[in-house]
N, C-alpha and C positions, 0 to 999 in steps of 0.2 A: 569685341573681338580683336582690334588691333591697338593696343592700349597705348604704345608709344608712337602711334602713327596715325596721322588724321587722314582724312579721305583724299585730300590733294595729293598728299605724299604717295598714297597707295595707288592712285591711278597713273601717276608718274613712273612708279616702280613697274606696274602693269604694262605701261607702254613701253618701257625701256626692254622688259621681258619680250614682248612681242616682237619688236624691232632685232634684237639679239637673237632670238630663234630664227628668223626668218634670214638673216645674214649668215648663220651658221650653216642652214640648209643649202642656201644659195652658195656659199664657199665649198662645202663638202661636194657638190656636183661638179665644180670647177677642177678638182683635182684628179688629174690623169696624166700618164706618161708623157713626158716631155712638155709639159706646162711648166712654166716658170713659177718660182715661189712668189717673186715680186708681183707677177700679174694677178695671183690669188689675193695676196695680202692688199694690193690697191683696190681690187674689185670689190672685196668684201667692206673694205672701210670707207669706199664710195656709197655703197649700198645702205650702210648705216647713216652716213651724213644725209644722203637724198632722202632717207626717210625722215628727216628731221632731228635725229638725236646727235649725241655727241660721241666721241670717241672715248671709252672709259680707260683704255689700253691699247697698245698697238696689237694687231693680230699677230697671235703667236702661231707658228708654223713649225713644229718640233717632231723630228724625223728618226724613227727607228731607237737607238738607245738614247736619245735626246728626250728626256722626258718633259721640259718645259723650258720656256724662255729662250726663244730664237724668234727673231723677225728679220726679215731681209732688210739690207742696206739699199740705198737708192740705186745703187749699180750691181745690187746681186745677180749673178747668171744661174744661179741652181735652179735645175729643173726636178721635177718628181721623175722616178725612176720605177719601173714594174717590179713589185714587191715591196716597196716603202710601206712603211707603218707611219701614218701622220695624223699628230694629234693637231686639230685645229681649234684654237681656243680664242673665243670673241667676247669683247664686251662694250656694251653700249650704256648711254646715260642720258636721263632727260632731266635737266635742270640740277644735274650731281647724284641724281638718284641711280644706282648702277644695278645693271644686270649682267651676269657672267655666265659663259657656257662654252661648253666644249665638247667635241665629238671625235672619234678616231675613225679613220679611212685607211683601208689597205688597197694599194694601188695596183689594180691588175691580177692579183692573186687571192687565194683564200686559205693561205697557210695558218693565219692567225685569227681566225673568226673566233675561235674559242675564248681566246685571250681578250678580245674585243667585247664578247659575251660576258666574261668574268668581270671587267670593271664596269660594264653597263648593268650588270645584276646586282653588284655590290652598293652601286648608287642607289637602285632600286630599294635594298634592303634598308639602307640608312633613310631614305625619304618615307618609306613605311613606318619606322620607329620615331622619327623626329617629331617632338611634341614640346611644349614648353615644360620645364622641369626636369627632363630627361638628363642623366648624367651622359657626357659625350662619351665617356669611357665605354658605354653601351653601344653607341653608335660604332665606335672602332671596333669594338668585337665583332659586331654584325657583318661589317664589311670584309674584316679579316676572314672570317669563317667562310663567308660567301667566296671570296676570291680563291681560298684554299681549296673549296671544295671542286674547283676547276683544275687543281693541280699547281696553281700560279701563287706569287707571293705579292701581296701590297705592298707599296713603298712607304716605309715606315717614317720617313722624315719629309714626306710631303702631305699636307694637310689642306682641307677646305679652311673657309675663313669667314668670320662676320664681315659685314660692309656698312657704312655710313654715308651720308652725303659726302661725295667727292674724295672718300677716302676708300680704297679697294682692300685693304687689309686692317681691320680696325681692332684687333686685340685677342677676338676669340677663334681657337683653331677648331676645326673639325677632323678629328682624325681618322685613319685607316686601319689602324691597330689600337688595341685597349693600352692607354697609357694614363697612369694617375698624374702625370703633369698636364694632361689634356681634359681635366675632368668638369668644366664649366658646366653650369645648368642653364640654356637658352630660355628666355621668357617671350610672352605675347609681344608681337610687333619686331623681333629681331629678324634681320635679313641676312641670309646665311648662302653661300655658295658651297655645294658639298660637291667634291670631286676625286674619288677614288682613282688610282692608278694600280694596273696591274702589271706583273712582269714574270719573265723567265729566268731573271738574273739574279742578284744578290738582296733585292727588297730594300734598296738604299740608294741615294742619288749622291754624287759628289760634284763640287763646283768645277766648271771647265772655262773655255774661252767666253769673251765678252758677247753678249747676245743682241746689242745693239737696241737694247731698252734702257732708258734711263729715268730717274725721277729726281726732281728738286728737292733738296732738303728744305724743311720747312722754316727753319730760321738760320739766319748767317749774319756775320757783321760784314758790311759792304766795304768797310774801311781795310779790309784785308787785301782789297783787289786793287793791284797798282795799274795793271794794263788798261787803259782807257776803252779799248774795243772791248774787251773780256766783260768790263764792268757793264758796258751798254747791252752785251749780247745777254749777261745773265739777268738783267733788269727786265729785257723783253722776254725772256724765256720764262720768267716767273709769271709775268702776265699771262702769257699765251696758254702755258701748261698747267699751272696753278700747283695742285697736290696730287695730280694724276701723273701716272706713267706716259713717257712719250718715246717715240723712234728716232733713231739717227735719221732716218729720210725724212721725218716731218721738219727736224732741226735744218737739214740740208736746204729744205725748200726756203726757208727764212734766211738763213746764212750759208751761202754755198762756201765750199772747202771747210766743211764742218769739223774735220777730225780733230784739228789743231786745237781750236776752241772747245770741243768736247773734253780732250785730254787735259787742257789747262782747267777747266771747271771741277773736273772729277778730283785732279791733285790738290788743288785748293779745298776740297771738301764741299763744293756747293751743290754737287750733284752725285748722284749713286748710280753707277753703271751695274746692272744685274748681271750675275754670270749666267752661262748655260747650265743647266742642271741634267746631269750625265749619270745613268745607270752605271753603278759601280764596278759590275762585272762586264759591262757593255750588253747587257740584256735588252730585248726588244720591250717597249713599254707602250702600254695602250692606256686610255683614260676617257672618262665621260662625265659630264659637270651641269648641273642644273643649280640655278638660283631658287631659293625657297623664302617665303614669309611665313613665320610661325603665326598661328591663330589658335584659339582656345581649344580647337579640335584635333589638331595636329600641324599640318602645314600646307602651304599652296605652291606648287610649281609654277613660276611664272615664265619660265623658258622652255 
């Protein structure tokens, strides 16, 4: 049934999925007018840690035209406002086996419920078709048709992704539009995060300001680091965060006054700073995401 996955791995994925799902639901209930982004991020991350899992990536809180990749800094004062359309993206891991899931919450209004349903139904259409050997072009076609039936556009340059132990994006992309560049055929045992985005804008995202989310580069030459403090910081950072994304506020907990160190590490090419991904025409964006494990009969949703 799970040719590339033994029972121990499967159980760890299942547990990660259960914890991520509970954290996502918990976080969605916290999103209300006047509540700080930082409070929600810290609360959701604490929920994951208290359940015995690790953080696969910082909680993403992406509002309105920001489709993805925003996490609050340690001193962020932003609050949710009535009418905001909030994408809450949550990741947990158990011994490196990752579950990734997201939901959209509209704060205090009902203007965008059809768009929220469009991305959710696009996800359902993808899950219904997902099975070993299917061309992911077919998945993209089903998602696009579903979202278009509501009068919205899928975002063509945001995709789902395969995952492996301690690696959140492991090479395979799950498109929301039919693209022959993304025509891989998943196999039994593959773990995929499927995450359609819908918008009333251009259907495309561009890079914006920094997200406060970083990633250690897998390999670098420590001899290029001349600053003793930066060398110490980079070494501890690699041990602490390994190959998973981390937040500025986590880094701040380890190294106060972190901005200078982060800028130096980025300048030296030791870390990647993810940009915010913003809808090109500033359209509102919705998202829904589940992690699935492919089996002989189709796929199992674990989140």
